N, C-alpha and C positions, 0 to 999 in steps of 0.2 A: 447734274441736278444739284440744287442747294437745299439746305434744310428749311423746313416750313413748319409753322405752328398748326396747320390744318391737319386733319386726320389723313394719314398715309399708311397703307399696309402694303405688304409684298408677298409674293409667292416665289420661293427660291429653290427650285428643284435641282438636283445633280443629274446631268445627262449621262447616266450610266445604264439606263434601261427605259422602259416604256413609262408613260404616265399612268400610274395605277389608281385605284379608286380611293385609297387613303390620301394620296397626294391631291387628287381631284377635289375631295371633300375639304381639305385644308385650303386649297385655292378658293373654293366656293365661299367658305366662311370668311376668308380675308376680303374677298370681293364684296360680299354682302355687307360686312361691317363698314367698309369704306364708303360704299354707296349709300348706306343708311344715313351716314353722317355727312353726306355731301363732300366726301374726301376723294383721294386718289388711290388707285390700285395699280401696283407695279409688278413687273416680272423681272427676276434676276436669275441668270443661269450660272450656277456654281460649278464651274468646269475646271477647278484647279487640279483635280485628280486626272492628270493628263493621260495616264495609261488606260484608265477605264472609261473616260468620257469619249463619246463618238458623235459625229455629225448626225448620224442616223437617229440617235437618241434625242438630240436637240430638235430635229425635224418632227419626231414623234410627239414631243412635249408641245411644240407649237400647233401641230395638227389637232391634238386633243383639246388644247385650250381654245382653239378657234371653233372646233365643233361644238363645244359647250357654251360658246359665246362669252367666255371670261376674258375680255379684252384688256390688256394693259393700257393705262392712260399715257404712257410714254414708251419710247423704243426700249426693248429689253436691254439689260446691262449684263455684260459677260465679265466674270472675275479675271479671266486670263488677259483681258485688255487693261487691267488696272494694276499690274504689278509695280509700275513706277510709283504709283500712289502708295502702295503698301510699303515699299522700300523706304520712301520718304518718311512715313510715320514711324517705322521701326528705327530709323536713324535718329529721329527726334526723341524717341523713348530711351534709346541707349544714352543719348546726351543728358536727358533729364533724370536718368537713374531709375526709371520705372521698368527697365529691361536690362539684361546683361548677357554677356557671352558665357556659354557653358562648354567646356572642352571634354566632357565625359565621353569615353568611347562606348561602343555598343557592349563590349565585354564588361566594362565597369558597371554599366546600368543593369546588365543581366545579373552580375554578382550582387549588386545592391538589392535587387529584387529578391533573389534567392535567400539572402541572409535575413531580410525582413520577414519573409514568409516562414522561414525556419523559426523565427522568434514569435510567430503568429501575429505579426503586425501587418497593417494595411500597406501593400506595396506602393511606394511613392518616392519621388525624387527627394533626396535628403538635403538639398541646398548647398552642397559642398562648394560650388562656384558662385554662390550668392554673396555679393558684397555686403558686409555688415561693419558697423563702427568697431574699430579695434581688431578686426579680423584680417589676418594676412593671407592673401591668396598665393598659391604657387605660380611660378611663371608659366605661361601658356606652353603646352607641349608642342614640339616640332611635328609637322605633318598631320596635325589633327584639326580639320576645319570645324569651327565652333557652331553650335546652334545658338539661337537667341531665345532666352526664356523671359517670360513676364514675371516681374517681381510682385507676386501676390501679397496683399496685406497679411501680416502674421497674426494679427489680433482682430477682434470684432466679429460681426456677423453680416451676412447678406440676407436681407429680407425681401422676399418677392411677394407682392400683392397680385397673385395670379387672377386673371379675370374669370377663370373657370374653377380652378382648384382652391382658391382662397389663399391665405398667407402660408408661405413656405419659407422656412429659416434654415440657412446653412452657416456653419461655423468656419470662419476663414482658416482655422488651423487644420481643417480636413481637406483643404484645397492646396495642392502643391503648385510649384512654379511651372506652369505649362509652357511648352515650346511654342513660340509664335513665328519662328522662321527656322527652317531646316538648314542642315549644313551646306546645302547647295544654294541657299539664299531664297528658296521658294517659301512663301508664307503658308501658314496652316489655317485650317478651317475656322477655328474659333476666333482667330485674329481678323481674318478677312471679313467674316460676318459682321463684326463690330464696326469696322471701317465703312463697309458698304451701307449698313443700316444708318450710320451717322451721316454719311454723305448724301444718302437718298432721302434723309429726313423722315425715316420710318418712326411712326409714333406708337404703333401697336404691332408686336411680333406675334403672329398666330402660327403655330406649328404643332407637330405631334408631340405627345408627352415623353417620347424617347429622347427629347432634347432637354428635359428638365435639368439634368445634371450639368449640361453645358451652360445653363443660364447664369448661375452665380459667377462663373469664370468670366463670362462676357460682360456682366454688369461691372465687375471690378476693373475690366479694361476700359469700359466707358468712363468710369470715375477717374482713373488714372489719366485719361486724355482730357478730362474736364468737359466731356461731351454729354449732352442730355440723354438720359436713359429711357428707352421706350417702355411701355407697358407690355406685359407678356400674357398670352393665353395659350395654355398647353392643352391641346385637344386629345382626349383619350383614344386609345387604339380601337380598331374595328376587329371583332372576332368573327369566326365562322358561326353558322346557325347552331352548331352543337357546343359552342362556348370555347372551342379550341382555337389555336392561332389560324388566322385567315390564310387559306391556301387556294390554289386554282380550283380545287374541287368544290370550294364554297362560293367562288366567284371573284377571286383575286386575279382579275384580268386587267390588261391594258384598256384604257378608256375606249380606244378605237375598236377594240374587239366587241364592245357592247354595241357600237354602231353596226358592225358586221352581223351581230346577233338580232338586229332589228329594233333596237331601242331608239326612241326619239331623244334628242338632246335635252329638251325641257323636262321630259319624264325622268331622265337620268339625274338631272339637277334636283328635281323634287324628291327622288328617292334618297340621294346623298344628303340633302339638307336635314332629312328626318333621322339620320344616323347620328343621334346625339342631341338634336335640337327639337323643340316642340313648341306648339302654340295651342294650348288646350288639347282638344281631341281632333283638331283639323288634320287631315291627311294630305289633301291636295292643295297646291299653292301655285299661283302664277308667279312669274319672276318678279313682278312689281310687288306682290304680297310678300314674297320672301325678303325683298329689300326693306320694305316698310316695317316689317314685323321682327326682323332678326335682332337678337340681343343676347349677349353672353350670359345674362341672368337665367336664360332658359336653355342653356347648354349643359348637359349632364356631365359630371366628372367621372361617371362610370363608363366602362367600355360598351360599345354598341355591338349588335349582332347583325351580320349581313344575311338577309333572307332572300334568296333568289326568287322564290314564289311571290313574295311581297313586291319585289322589283318588277316582276312580270305583271302583277295586278296594277300597279301604278302606271306602267306603260300602256296597258289596255285602256285604262280610264282616259289617258291622253288621246289615244288613237280614236276612241269613240266620240270625244267631245271637241277636240282641237279644230281650229279653222283648217279647212282642207288645203288652203293656200300654204299653210305652215307645214303640213304633212307631205305635200306633193313633192318638194325637192328631195326629201329623204327617201321617199318611195321610188322616185325616179332613179336615185343613186343605186338602189338595190336592183331594179329592173335592168339597168345598164350593166351592172356588175355581172348579171347572168348572161350578158351578151345579146340581149333582146333588142330588136329594132322597134322603137316606140311608135314609129310611123306606120307600123304594121299591126295597129290595134287601136282600141278606144282611148279616149282622153283619160289620163291617169286620175284626174279628179273624180271622174265618174266611177272608176274602179274602186277608189278609196271609199266612196260613199256606199258602194254595194258590199264591200268586204269587211269594213272595219268593226262591225259588231261581233264578228266571229273569229277575229284574228288578234292574238295578244301582241304580236310583233310585226314589224314591217317585213322581216324576212319571211315569216309564215304567209303574210299577205302576198308577197311577190311570188312565192312558190305556188300558192293557190290561184294566182292570176297568170301563171306562165302560159296556160292554154289560150289566152286571149291574144298573145303576141307571137306565138310560134305554132307550127303544126304539131298535131298529136303524134307522139312516138309509140303509142299503144294504149292498151286499157289495163287498168288494175285487174289482175287475174280474178281475185275474189269477187269484186263488184261485177265484172263481166259475166262470170258464171251465174251470179244471182239475178242479174237484171237484163242481160242481153240474151234472152231465151228465144226459142222459136216463135212464141207468141208475140214477143216484142218486135219482131221484124215487120209484122203487119201494122202494128201501132206506129212504128217509125215511118212506114210508107204513107200511112194516112196523115201523119203530121207534116210530111214533106208536101203533100198535096194541099193541106189546109194553110200551111204557112206561105207556100208559093203564091197563093191567091190574095194575100194581104195587100191592101193599097198603102198602108202605113206600117212602118216597122217601129212600133211603140210598145211599151210594157202592157198597156191596156189591150191593144190589138192582139199581141202575142198571147196574153193570158186567155183571151176569149177563144182563140184558135185551139190552144192546148186543152182548155176546159171542154170545148166542143167535141174533140176527139174522145176525151174521157167519158163524156155523157153518152155519146153515140154507141160506145162499147159497154156501157154500164159498169165502168171502172172508177175506183177512187182516184183522185188526182195523183196520189203518190204512185200508183201502179203505172201511170203514164210518165210522171215527172222523173222517176229514177232511171228508167231506160234512156230518157233524153239526156240526163246528166252524164251518164257513163258514155253515151254516144258522142257528146260534144266536149266534155271536160276530161274524160278518160277515167273518172272516178265518180263515186256516188255522193260527193259533197261539193256544194257550190252555193252561191247566193240564190235567192228565190228564182225559180226557173225563168220567169219572164224577164227579170233583170239580166240573168245569165245570157239568154239568147239575144237580147237587145244589145248588150255589150259586145257579144261575139259578132253580130252583124248578120244580115240576111244570107249573103253568099256562103260564108263559112258554115253557118248553121245548117243550111240545106245540104252542103257538101258532106258534112260530118254525119248527118242523119242518114243520108244515102249510103255512105261508106259503112256505117255501123250495120245497116240492114243487110248489105252485101256480106259483111264479115260473119253475121249470124248464119246466113244461108250457106256460105262456103264452109263454115265449121261443121254444119250438120250434114 
């Protein structure tokens, strides 16, 4: 890829673990900013940490990004495939004098650090191998492979006009000469990031505020290379609901774990975008609205708090209102994950319409719809004791007779049959509906009884009502 004047952002995760919600939010903000301005959103895999990077983690990143629909506009770039490029630039910097070899051993660096701390100074490289006019360097020691250090400016300031935090100023005297290539020749993070962002034409770097201290170092490398410096936006961290560091107990899970918990991808995006960004009091946004409205002027510089109950609320709103065709593939994923044969039950679109008002997640919906695709394994003990009583056996017998005679198996016809049995026995509808629910569902909770029986089908309904009546008599 070559540099471009158009807006280009990137998401650059390290494949050392799952795609967590903080990373997903950063990716989302990068995606939305690029799309808002008609630009490009790119994905880069920063896999130079060979020991910790795994293919499993790479796959997890791709899977999470794909599920969220955050598509890169070009093929992902891997840093490990760009070592030749890094080495070429380092050689050019050594020749230009913007980088130099340092032969300090680990013991020397440790001693340097200990002495500085003893003097209550900030630990930093003291520049002993940095070439300076009039300075005589010792001959390189035998058997010590050198690292390459960047010759950071000794004077002046780095001024960052952060799109979120505003102006941040760093004094160059506080920045030592960082290592850009290790003794074995492998390049380091801060160097690779600069070369990648330069080559990819990145115009805005959007990342977590844990990178703020890296930014002045990277800007100085850009300047030393004569490369255009991108704008920066450092997104504040996400805290737990109690204000402490986000952990698994708060919801710091991999993105795909939220899929397993029953979240819709669009609901997850909606919740993530509101962690730090706002548009008035609006809570729910379509993807198109997010793109059209997103702006860093409305991103808070304060930390956000992850509230799992709010996430569930957002998901429920989507479940209740989303196009069934959008929900169906995700619902099907959950049903198949349970090992259910979808040919052995009703259309999943019909199940969604029946269940979505009372289910906050697709997992909950799948669990409550299990009875439609598989045989009952038994009855909830508490519900059976309360509703499958001796009197209920006769009600179930009457229902079998009334339902067997129906010419059409429709909600209206089923409702009339159930209502007729209740009236004939001078019972409230609940006194009849609850034994039916336990008989056909296994528990006393289901969609409206007419919808439940229509979804279950005539044959299964009659079989389960008959079996429940027999269960009651055998128990007594």
